[in-house]
Every structure is written in C-alpha cells, then in structure tokens.
C-alpha positions, 0 to 999 in steps of 0.5 A: 596523397603521402606527406612530404619528407621530414624538414631539413635545414633551420632558421639561423639566429641573428648571431649565426647570420652575422657570423655567416657574413663575417660581420661579427668579428669571426670568420664565415661559416664553412662551405657546407653551411653556406650551401644551405643558406638563402637570404631574403631582402626585407622591405617594410614600414619604417625601413628603406629598401634593402634594410635588414634592421640588423646593423652591419648586416646586408638587407637580408635574412637567412632562410631555412632549407626545406625538403623537395618532397616526393613529387620533385621531377627534373623535367628540364622544361624551360618556360614561364607559363607552366599552366599547360600540360604539353602532352594533353594540351590541357590548361589547368584551371584556377585563379591566376598567379604571377610569381616573380623571383628576384635573386641576388648575390649575397656579398659583404653588406650588399645584395646584387642581382644574380643572372643565370640562376636556374629557378624551378617551381612545381606544385599541385593543381586545384584538386591537390594533384601533381603532374608526373607522379603516381599516388594511391588516388591518381596516376599522372606520369608523363604529364607536366602541368604546373612544372617548369624553370626559368633562368634569371635575367640580368636583373636577377628576375625569373617570372612564372605564370601559374595558378593558386595551388589547391590542397591535399591532406596533411599539408598546408597550401604551398609551392615548391621551388629550387634554385640551382647555380650553373657554371659551364653547364654544370650545377655548382649550387643547389637549394630547395624550399617551399613558399606559403600563403596567408590563410585569409587569402587562401580562404577567399581563393578556395571559396571559388571554383574549381577549388571549393568542389574539393571541400575545406582543407584539413591542414592550416599553416599552423599545423603543417610540419614544414611551416613550423620549420620557418615557413613564416619566413617563406610567406608570399605577400600577394596583391590582387583578388580571386576575380582578377588573379594575384601577383607576388614577388619573392626576393632572395639573396643566394649564397651558394655556387 
C-alpha cells in the first residue's frame, strides 16, 4: 500500500498562537492562515477544564493540518455507525471504538460549541485495507466500510461507532478526519488531519484477532513521517479494553468558515 502524501501545515509556536487570536498586541493572522488552524481545548491534572495554561489565550492549542492521503473519497454517507459496508452488508470485525468529536468555535478568550459542522472519518480495517480504493494488493472500489460523516449537534458533538484501525506498511496506526463548515449548503471552510494512538494500547489491541493474524506492524509513531509533524498533539486518549472496546473524545476548536 502506498504511503500517504507529504505532510502539510505546522504546529504554531506560543507567540504565533497568541497572534492568531489577537492577544499579543498585534492583529490576527491573515485569512489563509486562519483557514489552516485548529485548536484543541486542554484538560489535565492541575488545570481546570478549558484552561490552556497560557495567560490570555482561550483553552485551546493550535493543531497542525495533515494530508488527507490517497484514500479520501467524499462518499456523502451520513451515518454514525461506519462499520458496515452498505453494498455487501458485511460488518467489519475489530475491537469496537466509539469516537466523539466535540467541535467549538474559537473566539476571543473562549471556545463555544459549534453546530452544523460536517465531520468525516475514514480509516483502514484490521487488515490494513481501505474501502473504495484500488491498490496493488486489493480492489475495494464501490465499497464504503469505515467511512461516513456526521453533522455536529447543538452541543458541537458528532459521534461515530467504528473499530480500532489496523496497520499497513509505512504508516503508524491512524484515523483520518475532515471538518467542513457549511453555509446555505456550500462549503465555507475545510480542514483535514489525522488522529493517532498510544503505542501501548495498540500493542494490546493488535495482540488479539483479527489484528494479530497480520503480524507486527512495521512503523511505530516515532518513525511515521506525519506523526513527526505534530502527531503527538493529535493523540487520542482512550478508555476501555480490547475485550470491552474503547471510547475516545477529541475536543477541537475550529477557526475556519
């Protein structure tokens, strides 16, 4: 399977982030740069919910854009449970994963829930295969397993039921996602990036079937070309187990559209 394209975007420094939100005595950056910006609210030990730890900055840290990769297809498939292929009726086997996006609008010193944002996800199955794609080792054109979108609700949430991804050569385990803002049915903002997983969790998941039949993966996070471009800031925090499944919530503040 071919590697994804080269990384795009970058992690902004503290000074650049402050400038982005107009909090460093200067104006906000231009519209093009704003269109490449995401932010994630941070919560952790010793800090209150929504606190970034940076004085004057809302509880957000700007995130890097990453390539959509060669397997993006705009299926326009509105569904929460993406495990089933609608053509064959087959439900992909794997450790269950519930993934919740919480999308906010980034404003001066605050993040507010943002409804109506189109959130797409797509990723490979336990064997490292994508749907609706043609590669040297497979042809799944016309299938749509592990793909779909949701619109965020009034709380800014979009929830997906999927499986823990497998792996393919040259890439760490990851999930692609895309956020698009809409106005009168037209896309006014577009942002794509990727989510990554803790190595110890992946080791536990990939030690059970159907994952273990593929063997040990060849690319950890530390060797992945895209993870090196800020992937540690796109790391999912999971709760659960391979036996019961996992849940992850990813909080993001959107500054486009």
